[in-house]
C-alpha positions as CSV (number, residue, x, y, z in Angstrom):
1,M,18.8,24.6,34.2
2,S,22.3,23.2,33.6
3,S,23.7,21.8,30.3
4,F,24.0,18.8,32.0
5,A,20.0,18.9,32.1
6,G,20.1,19.3,28.5
7,I,22.3,16.7,27.4
8,G,19.8,14.1,30.1
9,L,16.3,15.3,28.3
10,K,18.5,15.2,24.2
11,L,19.3,11.5,25.7
12,L,15.5,11.0,26.6
13,A,14.3,12.3,23.5
14,T,16.6,10.2,21.1
15,F,15.0,6.8,23.4
16,L,11.3,7.6,23.4
17,L,11.6,8.4,19.3
18,S,13.5,5.4,18.9
19,I,11.0,3.2,20.9
20,M,8.2,5.0,19.0
21,I,10.2,3.8,15.5
22,A,10.4,0.4,17.0
23,I,6.4,0.4,17.3
24,V,6.1,1.7,13.7
25,K,7.8,-1.5,12.3
26,Y,6.4,-3.6,14.7
27,A,2.9,-2.1,13.7
28,S,3.4,-2.3,9.8
29,T,3.4,-5.7,9.9
30,T,-0.9,-5.4,10.0
31,V,-1.1,-2.2,9.2
32,P,-0.9,-0.1,6.6
33,T,1.5,2.4,6.5
34,G,-1.1,5.5,5.8
35,E,-3.2,4.1,9.1
36,I,0.5,4.5,10.8
37,M,1.0,7.8,10.4
38,F,-2.5,8.7,11.3
39,A,-1.9,7.3,14.5
40,R,1.5,9.0,14.7
41,S,0.5,11.9,14.0
42,F,-3.0,12.6,15.5
43,F,-2.2,11.3,19.1
44,A,1.1,13.4,18.9
45,L,-0.9,16.2,18.7
46,I,-2.6,15.2,22.6
47,P,0.8,15.9,24.4
48,L,2.0,19.1,22.4
49,V,-1.1,21.0,22.9
50,I,-1.1,20.1,26.1
51,M,2.1,21.4,26.7
52,A,1.2,24.7,25.0
53,M,-1.8,25.2,27.6
54,M,0.2,24.6,30.6
55,Q,3.2,27.4,29.2
56,G,0.4,29.7,28.0
57,K,1.3,29.0,24.2
58,L,-1.1,27.8,22.5
59,R,-1.7,30.5,20.5
60,D,2.1,29.7,19.0
61,C,0.9,26.4,17.8
62,V,-1.5,28.6,15.3
63,A,0.3,32.3,14.7
64,T,1.9,32.1,11.4
65,H,3.1,34.3,9.2
66,R,3.6,32.3,6.1
67,P,1.1,29.4,5.8
68,W,2.6,28.3,2.8
69,K,5.8,27.6,3.3
70,H,4.5,25.2,6.5
71,A,2.0,23.6,3.8
72,T,5.4,23.3,1.3
73,R,7.2,21.9,4.8
74,A,4.1,19.9,5.2
75,V,4.3,17.9,2.2
76,V,8.0,17.2,1.9
77,G,7.8,15.9,5.9
78,V,4.7,13.4,4.9
79,A,6.7,12.4,2.0
80,A,9.7,11.6,4.3
81,M,7.6,10.3,6.9
82,T,6.1,7.4,3.8
83,C,9.5,6.6,2.7
84,W,10.2,6.2,6.2
85,F,7.4,4.2,7.5
86,T,7.5,2.0,4.4
87,A,11.6,1.4,4.3
88,L,11.0,0.7,8.5
89,S,8.7,-2.2,7.1
90,I,11.4,-3.9,5.0
91,I,14.9,-3.7,6.1
92,P,16.3,-3.8,9.2
93,L,16.5,-1.3,11.8
94,P,19.8,-0.4,12.7
95,E,20.1,-0.5,8.7
96,A,17.6,2.1,8.5
97,T,18.9,3.9,11.1
98,A,22.3,4.0,9.7
99,I,21.2,5.4,6.2
100,S,19.4,8.1,8.2
101,F,22.4,9.7,9.6
102,C,23.5,10.6,6.3
103,A,20.6,13.3,6.8
104,P,23.4,16.2,7.9
105,L,25.6,15.6,4.8
106,L,22.9,16.0,2.5
107,I,22.1,19.5,4.5
108,V,25.2,20.5,4.2
109,V,25.3,20.4,0.2
110,L,21.4,21.5,0.0
111,S,23.0,24.6,2.2
112,A,25.7,25.4,0.0
113,I,23.2,25.3,-3.5
114,F,20.2,26.6,-2.3
115,L,21.3,28.7,0.8
116,K,24.3,30.0,-0.6
117,E,26.6,29.5,2.3
118,R,29.9,29.0,2.3
119,V,31.2,25.5,2.6
120,R,35.0,24.7,2.8
121,F,37.5,22.1,2.0
122,Y,37.3,20.0,5.7
123,R,33.5,19.9,5.7
124,W,33.5,18.9,1.5
125,T,35.8,16.3,2.5
126,A,34.1,15.2,6.1
127,V,30.8,15.3,3.5
128,F,32.2,12.8,0.9
129,I,33.8,10.4,3.6
130,G,30.1,10.2,5.5
131,F,28.7,9.5,1.4
132,V,31.2,6.7,1.2
133,G,29.8,5.5,3.9
134,V,26.6,5.3,2.9
135,S,27.9,3.4,-0.2
136,I,29.5,0.7,2.2
137,I,25.8,0.2,3.8
138,L,24.4,0.7,0.8
139,W,26.5,-2.2,-1.5
140,P,25.5,-5.6,-0.6
141,R,21.5,-4.4,-1.1
142,L,22.4,-2.9,-4.5
143,S,24.5,-5.6,-6.0
144,A,22.6,-8.1,-8.6
145,S,22.6,-11.1,-5.6
146,S,20.4,-8.9,-3.4
147,D,16.5,-9.4,-2.2
148,E,14.7,-7.2,-4.7
149,L,12.2,-5.7,-1.8
150,A,15.5,-5.2,0.6
151,S,16.6,-2.8,-2.9
152,V,13.6,-1.0,-2.7
153,G,13.5,-0.4,1.0
154,V,17.0,1.1,0.8
155,M,15.7,3.0,-1.8
156,L,13.0,4.5,0.0
157,A,15.3,4.6,3.5
158,L,17.2,7.2,0.8
159,A,14.4,8.9,-0.7
160,A,12.9,9.7,3.1
161,V,16.6,11.1,4.2
162,I,16.4,13.4,1.0
163,C,13.1,14.4,2.0
164,M,14.2,14.6,5.7
165,A,17.4,17.3,4.4
166,I,14.7,19.4,1.8
167,A,12.6,19.9,5.2
168,A,15.6,21.0,7.1
169,I,16.5,23.5,5.1
170,L,13.0,24.6,4.5
171,V,12.6,25.2,8.5
172,R,16.1,27.1,8.7
173,G,14.6,29.8,6.3
174,M,11.1,29.5,8.6
175,T,12.4,30.3,12.3
176,A,13.4,33.6,11.4
177,T,9.4,34.4,11.5
178,E,8.0,31.3,12.5
179,T,7.9,29.9,16.3
180,N,9.4,26.1,16.9
181,A,5.7,25.1,18.4
182,S,3.5,26.5,15.3
183,I,6.1,24.5,13.0
184,V,5.8,21.2,14.9
185,F,2.1,21.7,15.2
186,Y,0.8,22.7,11.3
187,F,3.3,19.7,10.0
188,T,1.4,17.2,12.8
189,A,-2.1,18.4,11.9
190,T,-1.3,18.5,8.4
191,A,0.2,14.8,8.6
192,A,-2.5,13.7,10.1
193,L,-4.9,15.2,7.7
194,F,-2.8,14.1,4.7
195,S,-2.7,10.5,5.5
196,L,-6.6,10.3,6.6
197,F,-7.0,10.6,2.2
198,S,-4.8,6.5,2.2
199,L,-8.5,5.5,3.2
200,Y,-8.9,5.6,-0.1
201,W,-6.8,2.2,0.0
202,G,-8.3,0.8,2.6
203,W,-7.4,0.7,6.3
204,V,-7.3,-2.4,8.7
205,L,-9.2,-2.5,12.3
206,P,-6.6,-3.6,14.9
207,D,-6.8,-5.6,17.4
208,L,-6.5,-4.0,21.1
209,K,-2.8,-4.3,21.2
210,V,-1.9,-3.4,18.5
211,F,-4.3,-0.4,18.5
212,S,-3.0,0.6,22.1
213,L,0.8,0.5,20.8
214,L,-0.3,2.9,17.8
215,V,-1.5,5.5,20.6
216,I,1.4,4.8,22.3
217,A,3.5,5.6,19.5
218,G,1.8,9.2,18.5
219,L,2.0,9.9,22.4
220,L,5.8,9.0,22.6
221,G,6.0,11.1,19.4
222,G,4.9,13.9,21.0
223,L,6.7,13.5,24.2
224,G,9.9,12.9,22.8
225,Q,9.4,16.3,20.5
226,I,8.4,18.0,24.1
227,A,11.5,16.8,25.7
228,M,13.9,17.7,23.0
229,T,12.4,21.5,23.0
230,Q,13.0,21.4,26.6
231,A,16.6,20.4,25.8
232,F,17.4,23.1,23.4
233,R,16.1,25.6,26.2
234,C,18.9,24.4,28.8
235,A,21.7,23.8,26.1
236,E,23.3,24.8,22.8
237,A,22.3,23.1,20.1
238,S,25.8,22.4,19.6
239,L,26.5,20.7,22.6
240,L,23.3,18.7,21.9
241,A,23.4,17.5,18.2
242,P,26.2,14.5,18.6
243,F,23.4,13.5,20.9
244,D,21.5,12.2,17.8
245,Y,23.6,9.3,16.9
246,S,22.4,7.6,20.3
247,N,19.7,6.8,18.2
248,M,22.2,4.1,16.8
249,V,22.7,2.4,20.2
250,W,19.2,2.2,20.5
251,A,18.2,0.9,16.6
252,V,20.8,-2.0,17.7
253,L,20.0,-3.0,20.7
254,L,15.7,-2.5,20.0
255,G,16.9,-4.7,16.2
256,I,18.5,-7.8,18.1
257,F,15.9,-7.8,21.1
258,V,12.7,-7.0,19.6
259,F,13.2,-8.1,16.1
260,D,16.2,-10.6,15.9
261,E,17.8,-8.6,13.4
262,Y,21.8,-8.3,14.3
263,P,23.8,-5.8,11.8
264,S,25.6,-6.9,9.0
265,F,29.4,-6.2,9.3
266,P,29.0,-3.0,6.1
267,V,26.3,-1.1,8.4
268,L,28.5,-1.2,11.3
269,L,31.4,-0.4,9.0
270,G,29.5,2.3,7.2
271,G,27.6,3.5,10.0
272,T,30.6,4.4,11.8
273,I,32.1,6.2,9.0
274,V,29.1,8.5,8.6
275,V,28.7,8.7,12.3
276,M,32.3,9.9,12.4
277,A,31.7,12.2,9.1
278,G,28.8,14.2,10.7
279,L,30.0,14.6,14.4
280,F,33.1,15.7,12.4
281,I,31.2,18.4,10.5
282,I,29.1,19.3,13.3
283,Y,32.6,20.2,15.3
284,R,33.3,22.3,12.0
285,E,30.3,24.1,12.5
286,N,30.7,24.4,16.3
287,K,34.5,26.1,15.3
288,L,33.2,28.1,12.7
289,G,30.2,29.7,14.4
290,V,28.1,28.0,11.8
291,T,24.2,28.3,12.6
292,T,23.2,25.1,12.8
293,A,19.6,25.8,12.6
294,Q,19.2,21.9,11.8
295,Y,19.8,21.0,15.2
296,R,16.8,22.6,16.4
297,P,14.0,20.7,18.0
298,V,11.7,20.4,14.9
299,K,12.2,16.9,13.7
300,T,9.3,15.3,14.0
301,L,9.5,11.8,12.2
């Protein structure tokens, strides 16, 4: 299959995951975060397992050489999902999405610190400029006149992004011995299991409409993961990575037409700066031949 097929599949995956996020935000008005996390994770297992069975790779889902690494990655991933889903219930979708784009910037920093990767001047400059963009997005929310709940929302979004970046670093260390199927399966299954503990704080019985949407969110998450995995079979990671930023288009459109949320000027300006910085980092890593494992199909939030 051609690179164009890979790009098409990546755009499809991004679209499906964007719809999933919109459903999560909608459901968060009536359903607790833990219950949403369970539905997102449990029902995502259905298409993932079916796809593995069709490919004759069901064993790859459970085969592992590093079970404790999976456990560590799962804990960090569940923390990211908890913070992210909670943030979505508080702040506008375009704003949360713009903040999430600083994850590649944090990955560069963490790679230099923990993986001892050599980061040259140009990428450090891009990281600095990207963080300036993040500051522009956050400034109105962190000012003295800002709504206190909204400030909590952006801090949760930042915490989620930090956990996402740490999870990406953990995954980079796991890909040498673990398959993508096992990384995705163990995280998704563990997230479903961990979210069951939130029963203690009370779940609700959703109406048929919300329940159906929660099931759809989980299925879309699994289908999005499959589409992303297939995309990486058709094209190089460095070619597909920039298309992650199509998320912003969907976030703005869904925010406007579904939630009546219009992105503010600081979000648009800061988001543009963050996206440009992220694209430049991708360009430099591609030019330098840096392994972009963080763009492999293991994103499951």
